[in-house]
C-alpha positions in Angstrom: 29.1 77.4 2.7 30.8 77.4 6.1 31.5 73.8 7.4 29.7 74.4 10.7 26.5 75.3 9.0 26.7 72.3 6.7 27.4 70.0 9.6 24.4 71.4 11.5 22.1 70.7 8.6 23.4 67.2 8.2 22.9 66.6 12.0 19.3 67.7 12.0 18.4 65.7 8.9 19.9 62.6 10.6 18.0 63.2 13.8 14.7 63.6 11.9 15.4 60.3 10.0 15.9 58.6 13.4 12.7 59.9 14.7 10.8 58.9 11.5 12.3 55.3 11.8 11.3 55.1 15.4 7.7 56.2 14.6 7.4 53.8 11.7 8.8 50.9 13.9 6.3 51.8 16.6 3.4 51.9 14.2 4.5 48.5 12.8 4.6 46.9 16.3 1.1 48.4 17.1 -0.3 46.9 13.9 1.4 43.5 14.4 0.1 43.1 18.0 -3.4 44.3 17.1 -3.9 41.9 14.1 -5.8 38.6 14.6 -3.5 35.6 14.3 -4.1 33.6 11.1 -3.7 30.3 12.9 -5.5 30.9 16.2 -4.6 27.5 17.7 -2.2 24.7 17.0 -2.6 21.3 18.6 0.3 18.9 18.4 -0.4 15.2 18.5 1.9 12.3 17.8 3.7 9.3 19.2 7.1 7.7 19.8 7.9 4.1 20.3 11.0 2.0 20.7 10.8 -1.8 20.5 13.3 -4.5 21.4 13.0 -7.8 19.5 14.6 -11.2 19.9 13.6 -13.7 17.2 14.8 -17.3 17.7 14.3 -18.9 14.2 12.7 -16.6 11.6 13.9 -18.9 8.8 11.9 -21.8 10.3 14.7 -24.2 9.5 16.4 -26.8 11.6 19.7 -24.9 11.6 18.2 -21.4 11.5 19.7 -18.2 12.8 18.5 -15.9 15.5 18.5 -12.1 15.7 18.1 -9.3 18.3 17.7 -5.6 17.7 15.8 -2.4 18.6 13.8 -0.2 16.2 11.8 3.0 16.7 9.6 5.7 15.1 8.8 9.3 15.8 5.4 10.7 14.5 4.2 14.2 14.7 0.6 15.3 13.7 -0.1 19.0 14.1 -3.6 20.4 13.5 -3.8 24.1 12.7 -7.1 25.7 13.7 -7.3 28.5 11.2 -10.8 29.6 11.8 -14.1 28.1 13.1 -14.7 25.1 10.8 -11.4 25.5 9.0 -8.3 23.4 9.9 -5.1 22.2 8.3 -3.7 18.8 9.3 -0.2 17.5 8.6 1.6 14.3 9.5 5.3 13.5 9.4 7.4 10.5 10.5 11.1 10.6 11.4 13.9 8.3 12.6 11.9 5.2 11.6 14.9 2.9 11.8 16.8 0.2 13.5 19.1 1.4 16.3 22.6 1.4 15.0 21.6 1.0 11.4 24.2 2.7 9.2 23.0 1.3 5.8 21.1 4.4 5.0 24.5 6.1 4.3 24.7 4.3 1.0 25.3 0.6 1.9 23.2 -2.3 0.7 19.5 -2.3 1.1 19.3 -5.1 3.6 15.9 -6.8 3.9 16.2 -6.9 7.7 16.6 -3.1 7.7 13.9 -2.1 5.3 10.2 -2.5 4.8 9.5 -4.9 2.0 7.0 -3.9 -0.7 4.4 -6.1 -2.3 5.3 -8.0 -4.4 8.6 -8.6 -2.6 10.5 -8.9 -5.8 10.2 -5.1 -6.4 12.8 -2.7 -4.9 12.4 -2.2 -1.1 11.6 1.1 0.6 14.4 2.1 3.0 13.8 3.1 6.5 13.4 6.8 7.2 16.4 8.7 8.5 15.0 12.2 8.1 11.5 13.7 8.3 9.1 12.3 5.8 5.9 14.3 5.3 3.1 11.8 4.7 0.0 13.8 5.0 -1.2 17.3 4.5 -4.8 18.3 4.0 -7.3 21.0 4.6 -10.7 20.4 6.3 -13.5 23.0 6.0 -17.2 23.1 6.8 -19.7 24.6 4.4 -23.5 25.0 4.4 -23.8 21.7 2.5 -21.3 19.6 4.4 -17.6 19.0 5.2 -14.8 18.7 2.7 -11.2 17.3 3.1 -8.7 18.0 0.3 -5.1 16.8 0.1 -2.9 13.8 1.1 -4.9 12.0 3.8 -5.7 8.6 5.3 -7.0 6.0 2.8 -7.7 2.3 2.6 -9.4 2.2 6.0 -13.1 1.3 6.4 -15.4 -0.1 9.1 -13.4 -2.4 11.4 -9.7 -2.9 11.4 -10.1 -5.9 9.0 -8.8 -5.2 5.5 -7.3 -1.8 6.6 -3.9 -0.4 5.5 -3.8 3.2 6.8 -2.1 4.4 3.6 -1.6 8.1 2.6 -2.7 9.3 -0.8 -4.3 12.4 -2.4 -8.0 12.4 -2.1 -11.1 14.7 -2.1 -13.7 13.8 0.5 -17.2 15.2 1.0 -19.3 14.3 4.0 -22.7 15.4 5.2 -25.1 14.3 8.0 -28.8 13.4 7.8 -30.0 12.6 11.3 -28.0 9.6 12.5 -26.7 8.9 9.0 -23.4 10.1 7.6 -23.1 10.2 3.8 -19.6 10.3 2.3 -18.3 10.6 -1.3 -14.6 10.4 -2.2 -12.4 10.7 -5.2 -8.8 9.4 -5.0 -5.9 9.9 -7.3 -3.8 6.7 -7.0 -1.4 7.2 -9.9 -0.8 10.1 -12.3 0.5 9.1 -15.7 1.1 12.6 -17.2 4.3 13.2 -15.2 5.4 9.6 -14.5 8.9 8.7 -15.5 8.8 5.0 -16.3 7.9 3.7 -19.7 5.4 2.5 -20.9 3.4 4.1 -18.1 4.5 7.8 -18.6 2.8 10.6 -20.5 -0.1 8.5 -21.6 -3.6 9.8 -22.1 -6.2 8.0 -19.9 -3.6 5.9 -18.2 -4.1 7.0 -14.6 -5.3 5.0 -11.6 -8.4 6.5 -9.8 -11.0 5.4 -7.3 -14.5 6.7 -6.7 -16.5 5.8 -3.6 -19.9 6.3 -1.9 -20.6 5.2 1.6 -23.1 5.6 4.4 -22.5 5.2 8.2 -25.4 4.9 10.7 -24.7 5.6 14.4 -27.0 5.3 17.3 -26.6 4.4 20.9 -24.6 1.1 21.0 -24.9 0.6 17.3 -22.8 1.5 14.3 -23.3 0.1 10.7 -22.1 1.1 7.3 -21.9 0.2 3.6 -19.2 1.1 1.2 -19.3 1.1 -2.6 -15.9 1.7 -4.2 -15.0 1.6 -7.9 -11.4 1.2 -9.0 -10.4 2.4 -12.5 -6.7 1.3 -12.8 -5.5 2.2 -16.3 -1.8 2.6 -15.7 -1.1 -0.8 -17.4 -3.3 0.0 -20.3 -0.4 1.0 -22.6 1.0 -2.5 -22.0 -2.3 -4.2 -22.8 -4.7 -4.6 -19.9 -6.5 -2.4 -17.4 -8.1 -3.2 -14.1 -11.8 -2.3 -13.5 -13.2 -3.6 -10.2 -15.8 -2.9 -7.6 -15.8 -3.4 -3.9 -18.9 -3.7 -1.7 -18.3 -3.8 2.1 -20.9 -3.7 4.8 -19.9 -3.7 8.5 -21.5 -3.5 11.9 -20.4 -2.8 15.5 -22.8 -3.5 18.4 -22.4 -3.0 22.2 -24.9 -4.5 24.5 -23.9 -4.3 28.2 -20.8 -6.4 28.7 -21.0 -7.8 25.2 -19.3 -6.3 22.1 -19.5 -7.6 18.5 -18.1 -6.4 15.2 -18.1 -7.8 11.7 -17.3 -6.9 8.2 -17.7 -8.6 4.8 -16.3 -7.6 1.4 -17.3 -8.7 -2.1 -15.1 -7.9 -5.1 -16.2 -8.2 -8.7 -15.2 -6.9 -12.1 -12.0 -7.5 -14.1 -8.4 -7.6 -12.9 -7.4 -7.7 -16.6 -9.4 -6.2 -19.5 -7.8 -5.9 -22.9 -8.7 -3.4 -25.6 -8.0 -3.8 -29.3 -5.4 -4.4 -30.6 -4.8 -7.0 -27.9 -2.1 -9.7 -28.0 -3.4 -12.9 -29.6 -3.0 -14.9 -26.4 -4.4 -12.2 -24.2 -7.4 -13.2 -22.0 -9.6 -11.0 -19.9 -9.5 -12.0 -16.2 -12.8 -11.9 -14.2 -12.6 -11.0 -10.5 -15.0 -12.8 -8.1 -13.6 -12.8 -4.5 -14.8 -12.1 -1.0 -13.6 -11.9 2.6 -15.3 -12.1 6.1 -14.4 -11.0 9.6 -16.1 -11.6 12.9 -15.0 -10.7 16.4 -16.8 -10.9 19.8 -15.7 -9.9 23.3 -17.3 -10.2 26.7 -16.3 -8.2 29.8 -16.6 -10.0 33.1 -15.5 -8.0 36.1 -11.8 -7.3 35.8 -11.4 -9.7 33.0 -12.6 -10.4 29.4 -12.7 -13.2 26.9 -13.2 -13.1 23.1 -12.7 -14.8 19.8 -11.9 -13.7 16.2 -12.4 -15.3 12.8 -11.3 -14.0 9.4 -11.4 -15.3 5.9 -9.9 -13.9 2.7 -10.4 -16.0 -0.4 -7.5 -17.3 -2.5 -7.2 -18.8 -6.0 -6.8 -22.4 -7.0 -5.2 -21.3 -10.3 -7.3 -23.8 -12.2 -8.7 -21.2 -14.6 -6.6 -18.4 -16.1 -9.6 -16.3 -16.9 -10.8 -16.2 -13.3 -9.3 -14.5 -10.2 -10.7 -15.3 -6.8 -8.1 -13.8 -4.5 -9.5 -11.0 -2.4 -7.5 -7.9 -3.4 -7.4 -6.4 0.1 -6.8 -9.6 2.0 -7.1 -9.1 5.7 -5.0 -5.9 5.7 -2.0 -5.0 7.8 -3.7 -3.3 10.8 -5.3 -6.5 12.2 -2.5 -8.6 13.8 -4.0 -11.2 16.1 -0.6 -13.0 16.5 2.9 -11.7 17.4 4.6 -13.8 14.7 2.3 -15.4 12.3 1.1 -13.1 9.5 2.1 -10.1 11.6 2.9 -7.0 9.5 5.1 -5.3 12.2 7.4 -8.4 12.2 7.3 -8.4 8.4 8.4 -4.8 8.3 11.5 -5.2 10.5 12.6 -8.8 9.9 11.2 -9.6 6.5 8.7 -12.0 8.1 9.0 -15.7 8.8 9.9 -17.5 5.6 11.4 -21.0 5.4 11.1 -21.8 1.6 8.7 -18.9 1.4 6.1 -20.6 -0.9 3.5 -18.0 0.2 5.5 -15.2 -1.4 4.3 -16.4 -4.8 2.8 -13.5 -6.8 0.2 -15.9 -8.2 -1.4 -16.7 -4.9 0.3 -14.7 -2.2 0.2 -15.3 1.6 1.9 -12.3 3.2 1.4 -10.1 6.2 -1.5 -8.6 4.2 -3.2 -12.0 4.9 -4.3 -12.8 1.4 -5.7 -16.3 0.9 -6.0 -17.0 4.6 -8.3 -18.5 7.2 -7.6 -17.3 10.8 -9.1 -18.5 14.1 -8.1 -16.6 17.3 -9.2 -16.9 21.0 -8.0 -14.4 23.6 -8.5 -13.6 27.3 -7.3 -10.8 29.4 -7.2 -9.6 33.0 -6.9 -6.1 34.5 -5.8 -6.5 38.2 -5.6 -2.7 38.4 -6.3 0.2 36.1 -2.6 0.4 35.1 -1.9 -3.2 34.2 -3.3 -5.5 31.6 -2.3 -9.1 31.0 -3.5 -11.0 27.9 -3.1 -14.4 26.3 -4.1 -15.5 22.8 -4.1 -18.7 20.8 -4.1 -18.4 17.0 -4.6 -21.1 14.3 -4.2 -20.3 10.6 -4.5 -22.0 7.3 -4.6 -21.0 3.7 -7.8 -21.0 1.7 -6.2 -22.5 -1.4 -2.9 -24.5 -1.5 -2.0 -23.6 -5.1 1.5 -22.1 -5.4 2.1 -21.8 -9.1 1.0 -23.0 -12.5 3.4 -24.0 -15.3 2.3 -25.3 -18.7 -1.3 -25.8 -17.4 -0.2 -27.8 -14.4 -0.9 -26.4 -10.9 1.6 -27.1 -8.1 0.1 -27.3 -4.6 1.7 -27.0 -1.2 1.9 -30.2 0.8 -0.4 -28.8 3.4 -2.8 -25.9 4.0 -1.7 -25.4 7.6 0.2 -22.2 8.4 0.6 -23.0 12.1 -0.6 -22.5 15.6 0.7 -19.8 17.9 0.4 -19.0 21.6 1.1 -15.4 22.7 1.1 -13.7 26.1 1.8 -10.0 26.8 1.6 -7.6 29.7 1.1 -3.9 29.4 1.7 -1.4 32.2 0.8 2.3 32.2 3.8 4.2 33.6 1.9 7.5 32.9 -1.5 7.9 31.2 0.4 8.6 27.9 3.4 6.3 28.5 3.1 2.5 28.4 5.5 -0.4 28.6 4.8 -3.8 27.1 6.5 -7.1 27.4 5.4 -10.1 25.3 6.4 -13.5 24.1 5.0 -15.7 21.3 5.7 -19.4 20.3 4.8 -20.7 16.8 4.3 -24.4 16.0 5.1 -24.1 12.3 2.6 -25.6 9.8 3.6 -27.7 6.9 2.5 -25.1 4.3 6.0 -23.6 4.8 7.5 -26.8 3.3 6.1 -25.6 -0.1 5.6 -28.4 -2.5 8.4 -30.6 -1.1 7.3 -33.7 0.8 10.9 -34.2 2.1 11.4 -30.6 3.4 11.5 -30.0 7.1 10.4 -26.9 9.1 11.1 -25.9 12.7 9.3 -23.9 15.3 10.0 -20.3 16.2 9.5 -17.9 19.1 9.9 -14.2 19.7 10.5 -12.0 22.8 9.4 -8.4 22.8 9.5 -5.3 24.9 8.1 -1.9 23.8 7.9 1.6 25.3 5.2 3.8 23.7 4.6 7.5 24.2 1.5 9.2 22.8 0.7 12.9 23.1 
């Protein structure tokens, strides 16, 4: 076949192929632009803060050290609106760390640079250098109510007292009957089947689960609720004992003109240790009987306000090995009436105030979770203009029970039940509606509880200076 004819055929085939590709591409673009988007709307929320801290004497000793540093956190929480009544929510934290901290590269896990876990003798969780996805869950409405499925916010109920804002996998169902919201939840706390640590791995019926029913009534100026929650903690069953306990928590919030009141109570019962045959000869079941109480009132008066707070979380005198009277949730980590004393934020970044640290006893703990504590707080504030708020607070705290440890049947008590008295003042200014700057100072008159059981020990006072820039969006 002559070369010219063959070339012509090849040319025309190539041109037809080009036209076909152009047509297919055009059709693809038309279809793409005409399709309904699978995620019609995405709303990004989140926050950023950076805090500067100067702590004068966190060791509470006569010859203590001081420290000064900055820390920050970035949080993103996108909500994907997939369809009417269908959303997907995620939350991720990043760069939650001290400025200039290089320990994450492989150095020692310094207490001052990490968030301690409870109990503090367990390995500490490092600060976050990269993005950590904490939550991801789908929310969808049906004809019988709303469902949420996935890793979501748990351990929050009623008021901020006893709250932790943890993230764990949960299934939640909620429906509304008039002014009453009814909620049922199932939570998977620990899965044994794929756990890696013996004796808690690959064991049948060795999971930790919770089951809860609650009701919340809301009307004009009034909100009240009741929570029933059952904890089936079987992860320690292979080693002997399991924990089966129940929580009952009513709460109320009332607004009447310039007055506001909120309160919450919790009663815990069941067993913190229940053995099954064949149990060790010396094994004893441990009955749980504990409670906590929180009350707060506030009155607005013109550009100012005054208020008071009281909280109680029962402790244990350690007199009876078969009884546990320490409230399992304590006062939580969200409620922080003082800048230093029992403050979870300070505990996160500095390890907390310590001295001889008698309150870190696993037997009867006193930590930033406020187990075994009695707290009195009075506060007053003034808003000279819509952008500025100035507030002062006085806090006095004790422990409920002084028992520190028990050896050979003998209980050792702290020399005092007084945790201390603290005066705080802070001023917050709105640079923008979503950008605020706060400066604060707190002074702690240290209580003798921090001497532990030593009558000859000495403790010194402490103070802190803070400034914080917070962006929310």
